[in-house]
N, C-alpha and C positions, 0 to 999 in steps of 0.2 A: 504493500500500500504506499502511496505517496502522501506526505504529510506537509510538505512546504511548497515546491515547485514541481511542474511538469513542463516539458518541452512539447512543441507541436507533434513531433513523431510519437511520442510517448502517449499523448492524448488520442492521436489517430489509432494507435494500437488498443485503446480502451473503449472506443465508441461502440464497438460490437458487444461488449459485455453488458449483460442485463443487470450488473451490480456496479454500474457506473452511472452517476448523475452529473450532468453539467448545468451550470447556472450562468447566465449573461447578465451582468450587473452594469452594463454601459450607463453612463449618467453625465449630466452637465449641471454644475452647480448653478448656471446662470439660465439654464432652459431645462426645465425639470421634465419635459416631454420629449427631449432629443433621444434619450436612451430608448424608449419604447419605439420610437419611429425607427432608429437604427436596427433594432431586433427585427422589427416587421419587414424591413427592407431586406434583410439577410442575416443568418446567424448560424452558428455551429450546428449541425444536424442533431436533433434531440435535445437541444438546450432549452431550458426554462428561463423566462425573463423575471427578474425581481427587480422593483422599483425602489430606489433608496428612500424616497419620501413617503411612499404609501405602504411598502411591506416591510421596510427594515428600520423604521423609526417609530417611535411612540409619538402621541399628539404633542405638539409644542404649547408650552403655557406662557412663554416669554422669559421664563426663568430657568429653563432645563436645557438650554442650549438649542442648536439648529437641527441636530441629529440625535435626539435622546434614545438610548436604548428601549426597546420594547420589553414589556415584562417577560421574564425568562421563560416561564411555562407557555406563554402564548406564542413566542418565538418557536420553541421546540415543537409546539402543535403544528405551526405552520410548515416547519421543516418536515414534520412526519407526513403532512398531507402530500409532500411531494416525493415521498418515498425514502427519505433520509433514515436510515436505521443501521444498526450495527453490520458491519461485513460491507457497507457501500462505500465505494470511492467517489467522493465528490470533486470536482473540478470547477473552479470559478474563473471567470474572465471579464475583463472590460475592454476599453477601446485601445489600450495600449500600455499606460503607465503603472497599472496594477493597483492604484490607490484605493479605488472601489472594490476590487476584488480582494484587497488584503483586508479590507473591513469585513466582508462577508466571511473570509477565511476565519479571522478572529471570532466572529460571532458564533460561527459553527463550533469552534472549539470551546467557546463559553458554555454552550449547552452540553458539551462532552463529547462531541463528535471530532475525533482526532484525524481521521482518514479524509482530509480535505487539503487540496493543493491549489496553488495559483498557476494558470497558464502563463508561463513567462513570456512577456511580450505581448500578450493579449490577442484581441482580434487582428491588431496590425500584423503581428508575427504570423497568425493563421492565414491571413490573406496572402501575405508575402511568400509563404511556402506552399502555396497551392491548395490549402485545405478546403474541403468540400463545404459548399454553402446551401442552406436550406431556408425557405420561407414558411415551411410548415410549423404549426405549433403543436408539440407533442401532446398526448391526451393525458388524463390524470393518472396518477401512479396508484398501485394497490394500496389500500390501507393498511398501515402497520397496527401493531398492538398498543393498547393504552399503557402497557408495562414500559414501553419505550419512552412515553412521555413522563412517566414517574421518575425515570432515571435522570431526567433534566432538571429537576426541581433545584439542585444546587449548583451554583456558578463553577465551572471548571477552570476558569481563567480569572485571575485576580485583577480587582478593580479598586480605586480609591474614590471617594466622594469629594464634593467641594469642601465640606467642613475639614476633611482630613488634610487636604492641601492647605487649607487656612492655618491649621495648627501646625503644619510642618514648617511654616515660615518662621514661627517662634520658637519651636523645638524640633530641628531638622533630624529626620530618620530616614528620608529619602530624597532623591534629586529628580526634579522635573526637568524632562527633556523636551523641548519645543520643537516640532517638526515643521513650523511654518518658515516661509522664506525670510531672509534676514531682515528685509525692510519693513516687514509686518512684525517681527520680533522687537525691532529697535522702536516701533512706534511711528516710523516715517510716513506710513501709509496703511490704511485698514479698508480694504475693498468689500469685506463680507460683513463686518460687525460694527456696531456704533461707537465703540471705543477702541483707540489704539494702544498698543504696548504689550506688556508680557507679565507673567507672574513674577514676583519678586523672587530672586534667588534661581530662577529656571536657566538652564543652558539651552543654547541653540543649535540644532543640527538639522538643516533642510532635508526633507525627505528626498528631494530630487538627487542627492548625492548617492542614493541607494543604485542608481541605474546607469547603465552605460549609453553610448550614443545611440544605440538602436532600441532603447527602451527596455533592454533585458536587466535583470539584477547583476550587480558586480559579483566577482568570484567571492566565496566565503572569506579568503585571506584578505581581499582588499576591503570587505566589509568590516572585518575585525579591526583592520588597521585604522580604518576611518573613524569607527566608533571610539577607539582607544584615543585618538587624538583629542576628543572632545570630553570623554569621561575619565580618562586616566585609569586610577586604580578602583574606581566605583564598580561594585559587583552588580551584575544584571538584576538580581532580585531587588536591588535598591534604586532602580531606575523606574520612573513613572512617566509614560509617555502622554504627551498632550499636543493638540494642534488648535485648528479653528473650532472643530465640532466633533472630533473623535475618530476622524476617517484616515487622514495622513499619519496621525499617530500610530494607526495599526500598520501602516507601510513601514515606519521605523522599527516596530515590535517585530513584524515579520522579517525585516532584514537581520535584525539582531539575532532571531533564531537561525537564520541561514548561516550567520557567521559563528555559530555555536555558543552564542551568548544567551542562554536559555533562562527564562523566568522573570522577565520583565513585566510591568504592570501597566494598566491603562487606566487615564482618567477620562472616562468617556464624555462627559460635559464639555471639557476643555475650555479654551477661551471664550466661547460664545455663551457659555454657562457662567463663567467666572466674571466676565465684564457686565452682565446683567444686573448686578447688585453694586450700586455705587459706593457701598461702605467697604468692599474689598479693595485691598491695596494694589496698586499697578506701579510697575516700572517702565522706564523707557530707556533708550540707548543700549549700549552692549553690556 
């Protein structure tokens, strides 16, 4: 079973296996309908489409971030309805940079499904290497047992809350690693959220550093060295990933796992939750 990445050739060999599920999560933060339109125009045969706004997020309150996690058991039930169960290999892909795919990869691990991998290079790599394209929407998967859902009631991936991050500023026990671009981290610009800046004490490592010029993940060694330059001797389990809304944070988390740096943590609400309360401290600059 693949648990991190799969190549185009590896996915080709999996498509005829009834124990393989493929999810298309192409998305555009500026055009929420773009992903579904892209899927309807052509997708990997047998792939199901999941919408990051409608399927993979809870309702927004204005205080819980732009992509709040859905309730654990509700998300487990949704995945069960598509056929996710023990022994099934799940592959996820997006348009190419894998940030949305990495988010679903993390969410599936969160409900305890570890046999999930990201298609390295995504839809772009699939097309470049002559992968088959379909416009057919697959039929519903056979129902799984309720026992499967019961197993998903306890999170299998660690997270921290906004309150824990706030307490950490006064009494540090972990390091927040911000995956946003440097100019957003510094507070020079903020295209997505109403307030610019970063969480005091956070370090910055843009998730774009995880990829090569073709949009594939860097080698494990290169990623290890890149994270070490920022984190030094901080242990993986002491790292909490954050971004704008919890999506590209998962890209850094996946990259650390590829690098052999296992056990880091996600702050799902990220900057969009943090900055929604004016009483929380904000830092700017480097």
